[in-house]
C-alpha positions as CSV (number, residue, x, y, z in Angstrom):
1,X,13.8,-10.6,1.9
2,X,14.2,-10.3,-1.8
3,X,17.6,-11.1,-3.3
4,X,16.9,-8.8,-6.3
5,X,19.3,-6.0,-7.0
6,X,17.7,-2.5,-6.9
7,X,17.7,-2.1,-10.7
8,X,16.1,-5.5,-11.2
9,X,13.5,-4.8,-8.6
10,X,12.7,-1.4,-10.1
11,X,12.1,-3.2,-13.4
12,X,9.8,-5.7,-11.7
13,X,7.8,-2.9,-10.2
14,X,7.5,-1.0,-13.5
15,X,6.4,-4.2,-15.3
16,X,3.8,-5.2,-12.8
17,X,2.3,-1.9,-12.1
18,X,2.2,-0.7,-15.7
19,X,0.1,-3.7,-16.3
20,X,-1.9,-3.3,-13.1
21,X,-2.5,0.4,-13.4
22,X,-6.2,0.2,-14.3
23,X,-7.2,-3.2,-12.8
24,X,-5.6,-2.4,-9.5
25,X,-6.9,1.1,-9.2
26,X,-10.5,0.0,-10.1
27,X,-10.6,-3.1,-7.9
28,X,-13.5,-2.7,-5.4
29,X,-11.4,-3.5,-2.4
30,X,-8.7,-1.0,-3.4
31,X,-11.1,1.9,-4.2
32,X,-13.5,1.1,-1.3
33,X,-14.6,4.4,0.1
34,X,-15.0,3.2,3.6
35,X,-11.4,2.1,3.8
36,X,-10.2,5.3,2.2
37,X,-12.3,7.3,4.7
38,X,-10.9,5.3,7.6
39,X,-7.3,6.3,6.5
40,X,-8.3,10.0,6.2
41,X,-10.0,10.0,9.6
42,X,-7.3,8.0,11.3
43,X,-4.8,10.6,10.1
44,X,-7.0,13.3,11.7
45,X,-6.8,15.3,8.4
46,X,-8.2,18.8,8.3
47,X,-8.5,21.8,6.0
48,X,-5.0,23.2,6.9
49,X,-3.1,20.0,6.1
50,X,-0.7,19.3,3.2
51,X,-0.4,15.7,2.3
52,X,2.2,13.6,0.6
53,X,1.3,10.0,-0.5
54,X,4.4,7.9,-1.2
55,X,4.1,5.4,-4.0
56,X,0.7,6.8,-4.7
57,X,-0.3,4.4,-7.5
58,X,-3.5,5.4,-9.1
59,X,-4.1,8.3,-6.8
60,X,-7.0,7.0,-4.7
61,X,-5.5,8.0,-1.4
62,X,-4.4,11.4,-2.7
63,X,-7.9,12.1,-4.0
64,X,-9.5,10.9,-0.8
65,X,-7.4,13.4,1.2
66,X,-7.8,16.2,-1.3
67,X,-11.5,16.3,-0.5
68,X,-10.6,17.3,3.1
69,X,-7.2,19.0,3.1
70,X,-5.6,22.1,1.6
71,X,-3.4,20.2,-0.9
72,X,-2.4,16.6,-1.6
73,X,0.6,15.4,-3.6
74,X,1.3,11.9,-4.9
75,X,4.7,10.5,-6.0
76,X,5.2,7.2,-7.9
77,X,7.8,5.5,-10.0
78,X,5.3,4.1,-12.6
79,X,4.1,6.6,-15.3
80,X,1.1,4.5,-16.1
81,X,-0.1,4.8,-12.5
82,X,0.4,8.5,-12.5
83,X,-1.7,8.8,-15.7
84,X,-4.5,6.9,-13.9
85,X,-4.1,9.3,-10.9
86,X,-4.4,12.4,-13.1
87,X,-7.5,11.0,-14.8
88,X,-9.1,10.2,-11.4
89,X,-8.5,13.7,-10.1
90,X,-10.0,15.1,-13.2
91,X,-13.0,12.8,-12.9
92,X,-13.5,14.0,-9.4
93,X,-13.0,17.7,-10.2
94,X,-10.1,18.0,-7.8
95,X,-7.7,21.0,-8.4
96,X,-5.8,20.9,-5.1
97,X,-3.6,17.9,-6.2
98,X,-0.2,17.5,-7.8
99,X,1.7,14.5,-9.1
100,X,5.4,13.7,-9.2
101,X,7.2,11.0,-11.2
102,X,10.1,9.8,-9.1
103,X,11.6,7.3,-6.7
104,X,11.2,7.3,-2.9
105,X,14.9,7.0,-1.9
106,X,15.5,9.8,-1.5
107,X,12.2,11.7,-1.6
108,X,12.7,14.8,-3.7
109,X,11.3,17.2,-1.1
110,X,12.9,19.4,1.6
111,X,12.7,18.6,5.3
112,X,9.4,19.3,7.0
113,X,7.5,19.9,3.8
114,X,4.2,18.2,4.6
115,X,1.9,17.9,7.6
116,X,0.7,14.3,6.8
117,X,2.9,11.7,4.9
118,X,1.3,8.4,4.0
119,X,2.0,5.3,2.0
120,X,-0.6,2.6,1.3
121,X,0.1,-1.0,0.0
122,X,3.6,-0.1,-0.9
123,X,5.9,-1.1,2.0
124,X,5.8,-4.8,1.1
125,X,7.3,-3.8,-2.3
126,X,10.2,-1.8,-0.8
127,X,13.7,-3.4,-0.5
128,X,14.5,-0.9,2.3
129,X,11.2,-0.1,4.1
130,X,13.0,1.3,7.1
131,X,14.9,3.8,4.9
132,X,11.6,4.8,3.2
133,X,10.0,5.4,6.6
134,X,12.9,7.6,7.6
135,X,12.5,9.6,4.4
136,X,8.8,10.0,5.1
137,X,9.6,11.2,8.6
138,X,12.2,13.7,7.3
139,X,9.7,15.4,5.0
140,X,7.0,15.5,7.7
141,X,6.7,18.7,9.7
142,X,7.0,18.5,13.5
143,X,3.5,17.8,14.9
144,X,2.6,16.1,11.6
145,X,1.5,12.6,11.1
146,X,3.3,9.7,9.4
147,X,0.9,6.9,8.3
148,X,1.7,3.5,6.8
149,X,-1.1,1.2,5.5
150,X,0.0,-2.3,4.5
151,X,-0.6,-6.0,4.7
152,X,0.2,-7.3,8.2
153,X,0.0,-11.0,8.5
154,X,0.1,-12.7,11.8
155,X,3.7,-13.4,12.8
156,X,3.3,-17.2,12.7
157,X,1.6,-17.0,9.3
158,X,3.8,-14.4,7.6
159,X,6.1,-16.9,5.8
160,X,3.1,-18.6,4.2
161,X,1.5,-15.2,3.3
162,X,4.7,-14.0,1.7
163,X,5.2,-17.1,-0.3
164,X,1.7,-16.7,-1.7
165,X,2.1,-13.1,-2.5
166,X,5.4,-13.6,-4.2
167,X,3.8,-16.2,-6.4
168,X,0.9,-13.8,-7.2
169,X,3.0,-10.7,-7.7
170,X,6.7,-11.2,-8.5
171,X,7.4,-7.6,-7.4
172,X,6.4,-8.4,-3.9
173,X,9.3,-8.3,-1.4
174,X,7.9,-9.0,2.1
175,X,4.9,-8.1,4.2
176,X,5.7,-7.6,7.8
177,X,3.8,-8.6,10.9
178,X,2.4,-5.7,13.0
179,X,5.1,-5.8,15.6
180,X,7.8,-5.4,12.9
181,X,5.9,-2.6,11.3
182,X,5.7,-0.9,14.6
183,X,9.4,-1.4,15.2
184,X,10.2,0.5,12.0
185,X,8.6,3.6,13.6
186,X,11.0,3.5,16.5
187,X,14.0,3.1,14.2
188,X,12.8,6.2,12.3
189,X,12.7,8.3,15.5
190,X,8.9,8.2,15.8
191,X,6.9,7.3,18.9
192,X,5.0,4.0,19.0
193,X,2.1,4.4,16.4
194,X,-1.6,4.2,17.0
195,X,-3.0,1.2,15.1
196,X,-6.2,0.1,13.6
197,X,-6.9,-2.7,11.2
198,X,-9.3,-4.2,8.7
199,X,-9.6,-7.0,6.1
200,X,-9.3,-6.3,2.4
201,X,-12.1,-8.4,1.0
202,X,-12.4,-9.8,-2.5
203,X,-12.5,-13.1,-4.3
204,X,-9.8,-15.2,-5.9
205,X,-10.9,-14.9,-9.5
206,X,-11.0,-11.1,-9.2
207,X,-7.6,-11.0,-7.6
208,X,-6.0,-13.1,-10.4
209,X,-7.7,-10.9,-13.0
210,X,-5.9,-7.8,-11.7
211,X,-2.6,-9.6,-11.0
212,X,0.0,-10.9,-13.4
213,X,1.6,-13.9,-11.9
214,X,3.6,-16.3,-14.1
215,X,1.1,-18.6,-15.8
216,X,2.8,-21.7,-14.4
217,X,2.2,-20.4,-10.8
218,X,-1.5,-19.9,-11.1
219,X,-2.4,-23.6,-10.2
220,X,-0.3,-23.3,-7.1
221,X,-1.9,-20.0,-6.1
222,X,-5.4,-21.7,-6.5
223,X,-4.2,-24.7,-4.5
224,X,-3.0,-22.5,-1.6
225,X,-6.3,-20.6,-1.5
226,X,-8.3,-23.8,-1.6
227,X,-6.3,-25.3,1.3
228,X,-6.6,-22.1,3.2
229,X,-10.4,-22.6,3.4
230,X,-9.7,-25.5,5.9
231,X,-6.3,-24.5,7.2
232,X,-5.6,-20.8,7.1
233,X,-1.8,-20.9,7.1
234,X,-1.4,-17.7,5.1
235,X,-3.8,-15.6,7.2
236,X,-6.2,-14.7,4.4
237,X,-9.5,-15.8,5.9
238,X,-10.4,-17.9,2.8
239,X,-13.9,-19.3,2.6
240,X,-16.2,-20.7,-0.1
241,X,-19.0,-18.7,-1.6
242,X,-20.7,-21.0,-4.1
243,X,-18.2,-21.6,-6.8
244,X,-15.9,-18.7,-5.7
245,X,-13.3,-18.5,-3.0
246,X,-13.5,-15.3,-1.1
247,X,-10.7,-13.9,1.1
248,X,-9.8,-11.1,3.5
249,X,-6.2,-10.0,3.5
250,X,-5.0,-8.5,6.8
251,X,-4.3,-4.8,6.7
252,X,-2.9,-2.6,9.4
253,X,-3.0,1.2,9.6
254,X,-0.3,2.8,11.7
255,X,-0.1,6.5,12.5
256,X,2.4,8.4,14.7
257,X,3.0,12.1,15.4
258,X,6.4,13.5,14.6
259,X,7.9,15.4,17.5
């Protein structure tokens, strides 16, 4: 768990994701339509739904839902990410979206405001992921769906995965194994979630190009990836493809219906 104070961590998030706003949002693995479609379908979204995406980043998930649902809202702490989100919605001609600059603890919405509440690739950045999930549950209407999409390394490889990710992104806190993510649902008063998974595929050079690690940590990151080709301690499915190292980060999608 991070030892950062909340104010320090907030500054780390703002620094990293202001710099990452465009490269993160335009990375092929992040904007992959098949992965976005999987989230929308797994949430069983339909034309009557209203969606909130928590820590929405560049708006990719919001816009994917907006093509299917009545209205989709995104909230994020980073103004540069929200600028990217607004531009994306305009590019796609979507009018049934709205954006909110704000933090997630607490969420600035009344109880039972949305029929689907999601968060993608954000839980590993939260100092209090359980508290965030409880807030997501609070603003979800009865019969609605709470969906979390995040890195989920194997339990015996989570420490190595988190060490790597903290080097790559200083705002990283901790990615949780699937059993721990599922446990958060119970603590939030939700039933055991349905689960599906996939691998977020890319290559090391592209990953570093959209990340902003400390320069002195880059050789260590490259060493970890190279060693993972033969001994996959961080659960990243590393393999060589000519001069490149490709990888597949483990991603879990969890969805539960609020009673």
